[in-house]
N, C-alpha and C positions, 0 to 999 in steps of 0.2 A: 524372710522377714518375720519378725515376731509381731503378732497382732498387738501385743502390749506396747509397741512403738507408736500406735495411733493414739490420739487424744482420748481421754476418758469420755464415755458417752457418745462414741462414734458408731454408727451402724452403716455397714456397706451392704450392697446387694450384688450378688454374683453367683457363680457356680463353680463347683469343683470339676476339673477337667484332666484328662490324660490326652496329651497331644500326639498326633501321628507324626510321621517323618517330615511332613511339610507344614506342621503347625496347626492343623485342624483338630478340633475336639473329636475324640473317638469314644462314643458312648459304650460300645462293647468292651473297650479296654478299661474304661472307668468301672464298669460292672465287674469285670474279671478282677481288677485290682482291689475292689471293695471286699471280695471274698477272702483275701489273704490276711493273715495275722502278722503284724510286725512289718518290717521292710526287708524282705529277702534279697540276696544279691541278684541283680538283673531286673528287679521290679521296675515297672513303669513309674516315672516321676509324676507326681500330682501337682497341679497348679490351681490356684484360686483366681479365676478370671473375674474381675470386678467390673460391673457396668453401670453402677449408680451409687451415689452418696445420699443416703436417706436422712441421716442425723449426724451433725458434726458438733462435737463438744457439747452435747445435750441440746443443741439447737435444731429443731425439726425443719428440714428443708423440703419435705415432700410437696408442699404447695408451690414451690419455686419451679420455674420452667426447667424441663429436662436438660436443655443445653447449658443452662446456668449451673445445674448440679454437676454435670460432667466437667465443666470448667473448674469448679471447686474441687472435684475429685482429682483432676489432673494436677492442680496446684498442690494439693495435699501430698500426692505421691511424689511429685517433683521434690518437695521438701524432704521427704524420707530418703529419696535416692541420693541426696546430697549430704546425708548423714545427720540431718536435723529433723527431729520429729516435733512438729508445732506444739508448744506448750510442755514439752518434755525434756528439752535439752538434747544432748547427743542421742541419736537414734540408730537404728539398724538399717542398712541398705536394703532396698526392695529387690529381691531376686526372683520370686515366683509370683508376683502380684502384678497383673497386667490390666490395663483399662481397655475395654473392647467397645465397639460401637453397637453391640447387641441391644435391641430395643429402641433404636432410633429409626 
């Protein structure tokens, strides 16, 4: 996914991860991957795991309840996965952007 597919003025909270064989974040692999330059063949894939939506289209959501922000984040990502970026027309499918329950 291109971050540019998100509405202008949107701020997400999450972390960069390298996932192990069963989908768990592996910090040692993240650290090893960060020391490499470029993307050599066989390099671990990196994903951005998003767990909160702080600002949407310049509207600050931080004072809203966490579950409400998570629901808004899910709706935003659902729109992107269907090829439509809110406020932008045709968007890019979300491939490596996941919503997690981290922080709940």
